[in-house]
N, CA, C and O of each residue as an XYZ file, in Angstrom:
352
protein
N    -114.650    -42.818     57.026
C    -115.895    -41.910     56.705
C    -115.940    -41.649     55.204
O    -114.934    -41.428     54.531
N    -117.058    -41.687     54.781
C    -117.407    -41.345     53.150
C    -117.631    -39.887     53.199
O    -118.233    -39.331     54.117
N    -117.096    -39.258     52.117
C    -117.210    -37.730     51.945
C    -117.852    -37.719     50.464
O    -117.639    -38.630     49.664
N    -118.595    -36.684     50.199
C    -119.096    -36.270     48.795
C    -118.048    -35.056     48.361
O    -118.025    -33.962     48.925
N    -117.301    -35.391     47.408
C    -116.265    -34.250     47.104
C    -116.103    -34.255     45.771
O    -116.730    -35.035     45.054
N    -115.173    -33.312     45.274
C    -114.917    -33.178     43.861
C    -113.592    -33.899     43.433
O    -112.559    -33.876     44.101
N    -113.743    -34.497     42.319
C    -112.620    -35.138     41.792
C    -112.222    -34.483     40.430
O    -113.017    -34.443     39.491
N    -111.002    -33.990     40.364
C    -110.704    -33.201     39.134
C    -110.428    -34.000     37.849
O    -109.688    -34.983     37.829
N    -111.044    -33.533     36.828
C    -110.779    -34.282     35.409
C    -110.541    -33.113     34.483
O    -110.441    -31.978     34.949
N    -110.448    -33.345     33.215
C    -110.307    -32.253     32.330
C    -108.731    -32.069     32.007
O    -107.843    -32.866     32.313
N    -108.598    -30.976     31.397
C    -107.143    -30.667     30.972
C    -106.685    -29.382     31.636
O    -107.476    -28.752     32.338
N    -105.369    -28.943     31.432
C    -104.907    -27.864     32.036
C    -105.637    -26.661     31.613
O    -105.887    -26.472     30.423
N    -105.989    -25.842     32.530
C    -106.707    -24.591     32.160
C    -108.222    -24.806     31.781
O    -108.916    -23.897     31.324
N    -108.636    -25.977     31.990
C    -110.033    -26.280     31.568
C    -110.444    -27.408     32.456
O    -110.522    -28.553     32.011
N    -110.741    -27.078     33.854
C    -110.975    -28.097     34.770
C    -112.415    -28.461     34.545
O    -113.255    -27.635     34.188
N    -112.680    -29.790     34.780
C    -114.131    -30.277     34.889
C    -113.942    -31.233     36.253
O    -112.867    -31.756     36.548
N    -115.102    -31.363     36.988
C    -115.041    -32.135     38.182
C    -116.185    -33.142     38.210
O    -117.282    -32.873     37.720
N    -115.914    -34.278     38.782
C    -116.746    -35.348     39.033
C    -117.333    -34.994     40.480
O    -116.555    -34.381     41.211
N    -118.393    -35.248     40.910
C    -118.943    -35.144     42.236
C    -118.942    -36.447     42.730
O    -119.810    -37.152     42.215
N    -118.181    -37.034     43.638
C    -118.009    -38.509     43.874
C    -118.188    -38.708     45.427
O    -118.058    -37.794     46.240
N    -118.500    -40.004     45.740
C    -118.617    -40.538     47.119
C    -117.299    -41.308     47.262
O    -117.111    -42.304     46.563
N    -116.298    -40.847     48.219
C    -115.180    -41.395     48.338
C    -114.777    -41.526     49.789
O    -115.226    -40.709     50.593
N    -113.955    -42.500     50.193
C    -113.402    -42.458     51.413
C    -112.521    -41.385     51.669
O    -111.702    -40.990     50.840
N    -112.681    -40.866     52.883
C    -112.060    -39.477     53.298
C    -110.340    -39.613     53.280
O    -109.595    -38.643     53.143
N    -109.915    -40.936     53.438
C    -108.474    -41.143     53.342
C    -107.932    -41.365     52.004
O    -106.712    -41.381     51.842
N    -108.700    -41.529     51.083
C    -108.349    -41.676     49.678
C    -107.749    -40.391     48.989
O    -108.182    -39.291     49.333
N    -106.864    -40.481     48.121
C    -106.330    -39.269     47.479
C    -107.457    -38.568     46.678
O    -108.455    -39.199     46.330
N    -107.285    -37.247     46.387
C    -108.333    -36.494     45.685
C    -108.861    -37.224     44.377
O    -110.046    -37.465     44.147
N    -107.803    -37.530     43.575
C    -108.133    -38.153     42.141
C    -107.943    -39.739     42.322
O    -107.731    -40.454     41.343
N    -108.026    -40.217     43.547
C    -107.888    -41.686     43.600
C    -109.232    -42.459     43.401
O    -110.122    -42.052     42.654
N    -109.300    -43.571     44.110
C    -110.338    -44.507     44.164
C    -111.616    -43.736     44.739
O    -111.568    -42.861     45.603
N    -112.755    -44.211     44.113
C    -114.017    -43.547     44.805
C    -115.041    -44.670     44.672
O    -114.915    -45.651     43.939
N    -116.007    -44.419     45.426
C    -117.106    -45.392     45.486
C    -118.318    -45.352     44.444
O    -118.903    -46.341     44.003
N    -118.567    -44.078     44.154
C    -119.794    -43.843     43.259
C    -119.688    -42.251     42.726
O    -119.305    -41.295     43.400
N    -120.055    -42.241     41.577
C    -120.124    -40.894     40.802
C    -121.726    -40.395     41.172
O    -122.681    -41.156     41.021
N    -121.835    -39.253     41.588
C    -123.128    -38.735     41.820
C    -123.418    -37.509     40.969
O    -124.556    -37.040     40.972
N    -122.502    -36.995     40.279
C    -122.764    -35.766     39.539
C    -121.346    -35.232     38.784
O    -120.264    -35.809     38.882
N    -121.563    -34.179     38.123
C    -120.596    -33.413     37.393
C    -120.658    -31.963     37.501
O    -121.732    -31.366     37.568
N    -119.452    -31.351     37.520
C    -119.363    -29.867     37.623
C    -118.513    -29.234     36.744
O    -117.361    -29.658     36.645
N    -118.910    -28.215     36.034
C    -117.996    -27.649     34.851
C    -118.058    -26.030     35.274
O    -118.976    -25.327     34.852
N    -117.161    -25.574     36.014
C    -117.214    -24.245     36.346
C    -116.691    -23.138     35.366
O    -116.921    -21.936     35.500
N    -115.954    -23.712     34.362
C    -115.352    -22.741     33.512
C    -116.296    -22.190     32.353
O    -115.932    -21.266     31.626
N    -117.495    -22.800     32.231
C    -118.433    -22.143     31.270
C    -119.054    -20.894     31.831
O    -119.027    -20.579     33.021
N    -119.647    -20.177     30.805
C    -120.160    -18.966     31.223
C    -121.178    -19.073     32.341
O    -121.160    -18.335     33.327
N    -122.116    -20.087     32.121
C    -123.171    -20.526     32.914
C    -122.769    -21.801     33.545
O    -122.963    -22.810     32.868
N    -122.212    -21.950     34.790
C    -121.828    -23.049     35.444
C    -122.749    -24.255     35.305
O    -123.913    -24.186     35.701
N    -122.260    -25.345     34.756
C    -122.950    -26.592     34.441
C    -122.778    -27.424     35.609
O    -121.696    -27.686     36.134
N    -123.941    -27.831     35.989
C    -123.883    -28.891     37.022
C    -124.920    -29.937     36.735
O    -126.038    -29.581     36.363
N    -124.625    -31.184     36.882
C    -125.585    -32.234     36.770
C    -125.652    -33.126     38.072
O    -124.587    -33.502     38.562
N    -126.738    -33.449     38.601
C    -126.765    -34.267     39.771
C    -127.712    -35.470     39.601
O    -128.662    -35.454     38.819
N    -127.414    -36.432     40.325
C    -128.344    -37.706     40.504
C    -128.919    -37.554     41.877
O    -128.323    -38.040     42.838
N    -129.952    -36.959     42.009
C    -130.651    -36.642     43.339
C    -130.663    -37.832     44.198
O    -130.121    -37.899     45.301
N    -131.337    -38.792     43.597
C    -131.515    -40.097     44.401
C    -130.206    -40.618     45.023
O    -130.157    -40.976     46.199
N    -129.163    -40.647     44.207
C    -127.948    -41.132     44.763
C    -127.429    -40.252     45.761
O    -126.899    -40.773     46.743
N    -127.494    -38.932     45.675
C    -126.908    -37.971     46.737
C    -127.728    -38.185     48.059
O    -127.179    -38.446     49.130
N    -129.124    -38.049     47.896
C    -129.948    -38.290     48.966
C    -129.768    -39.582     49.900
O    -129.914    -39.600     51.122
N    -129.398    -40.734     49.012
C    -129.068    -41.919     49.703
C    -127.787    -41.821     50.483
O    -127.692    -42.223     51.643
N    -126.809    -41.276     49.807
C    -125.483    -41.110     50.611
C    -125.607    -40.230     51.674
O    -124.954    -40.524     52.676
N    -126.285    -39.218     51.707
C    -126.464    -38.167     52.722
C    -127.161    -39.046     53.919
O    -126.706    -39.075     55.062
N    -128.277    -39.726     53.514
C    -128.905    -40.409     54.722
C    -128.159    -41.582     55.306
O    -128.459    -42.144     56.359
N    -127.078    -41.913     54.450
C    -126.377    -43.021     55.046
C    -124.999    -42.437     55.895
O    -124.166    -43.211     56.366
N    -124.913    -41.161     55.994
C    -123.968    -40.479     56.749
C    -122.795    -39.997     56.080
O    -121.782    -39.768     56.741
N    -122.828    -39.787     54.635
C    -121.752    -39.196     54.104
C    -121.650    -37.812     54.230
O    -122.705    -37.180     54.194
N    -120.612    -37.214     54.369
C    -120.396    -35.721     54.663
C    -119.950    -35.023     53.389
O    -118.927    -35.417     52.829
N    -120.679    -33.976     52.879
C    -120.112    -33.193     51.818
C    -119.048    -32.239     52.221
O    -119.051    -31.782     53.364
N    -118.069    -31.884     51.292
C    -117.097    -30.905     51.497
C    -117.770    -29.587     51.394
O    -118.940    -29.504     51.018
N    -117.043    -28.536     51.727
C    -117.631    -27.138     51.572
C    -118.141    -26.718     50.266
O    -119.240    -26.176     50.154
N    -117.309    -26.973     49.203
C    -117.699    -26.546     47.850
C    -118.847    -27.404     47.494
O    -119.802    -26.841     46.958
N    -118.912    -28.756     47.719
C    -119.999    -29.560     47.186
C    -121.210    -29.196     48.014
O    -122.321    -29.289     47.493
N    -121.066    -28.747     49.395
C    -122.222    -28.236     50.120
C    -122.870    -27.079     49.446
O    -124.081    -26.988     49.243
N    -121.904    -26.140     49.093
C    -122.492    -25.038     48.377
C    -123.210    -25.256     46.991
O    -124.161    -24.590     46.581
N    -122.613    -26.269     46.359
C    -123.420    -26.668     45.034
C    -124.780    -27.298     45.357
O    -125.763    -27.069     44.652
N    -124.824    -28.120     46.467
C    -126.133    -28.651     46.809
C    -127.136    -27.591     47.218
O    -128.318    -27.614     46.875
N    -126.571    -26.652     47.983
C    -127.480    -25.571     48.450
C    -128.148    -24.840     47.220
O    -129.344    -24.550     47.210
N    -127.248    -24.554     46.143
C    -127.644    -23.823     45.175
C    -128.491    -24.405     44.266
O    -129.195    -23.725     43.519
N    -128.484    -25.765     44.265
C    -129.387    -26.669     43.461
C    -130.628    -27.040     44.231
O    -131.487    -27.712     43.661
N    -130.805    -26.621     45.589
C    -131.876    -27.158     46.260
C    -131.907    -28.420     46.952
O    -132.805    -28.766     47.720
N    -130.818    -29.140     46.626
C    -130.845    -30.543     47.097
C    -130.499    -30.640     48.770
O    -130.872    -31.606     49.436
N    -129.826    -29.636     49.279
C    -129.639    -29.645     50.739
C    -130.867    -29.349     51.460
O    -131.087    -29.873     52.552
N    -131.758    -28.458     50.859
C    -132.976    -28.123     51.482
C    -133.971    -29.240     51.508
O    -134.839    -29.409     52.364
N    -133.726    -29.995     50.436
C    -134.733    -31.241     50.407
C    -134.266    -32.318     51.308
O    -135.073    -33.082     51.837
N    -132.972    -32.406     51.503
C    -132.335    -33.456     52.482
C    -132.845    -33.174     53.819
O    -133.247    -34.046     54.589
N    -132.809    -31.725     54.107
C    -133.032    -31.240     55.468
C    -134.522    -31.568     55.727
O    -134.811    -31.992     56.846
N    -135.437    -31.423     54.855
C    -136.920    -31.623     54.947
C    -137.259    -33.125     55.131
O    -138.211    -33.486     55.821
N    -136.467    -33.950     54.506
C    -136.554    -35.377     54.815
C    -136.172    -35.878     56.174
O    -136.759    -36.818     56.709
N    -135.103    -35.184     56.760
C    -134.722    -35.578     58.080
C    -135.827    -35.288     59.126
O    -136.017    -36.068     60.059
N    -136.566    -34.136     58.956
C    -137.532    -33.768     59.883
C    -138.858    -34.634     59.767
O    -139.771    -34.422     60.566
N    -138.952    -35.391     59.000
C    -140.113    -36.281     58.677
C    -140.086    -37.522     59.686
O    -140.950    -38.396     59.614
């Protein structure tokens, strides 16, 4: 199963994360299939960048987001957009 999850990058005490599509059996920082965004929580205003087209494609193909990634998608409005495309 493919999951949309966070992959840690950055240095000690300054984490940066990639949002990646990866096999659920792969290690957290191991191989991934595709990079769909970035997340930097340590800044005053959390920075997130997404590639909406890639994310919606992965979700439509059955990829499951992890809890944290799902919350990021909900805050950005991507999850609501995905749910409306399902109803059509």
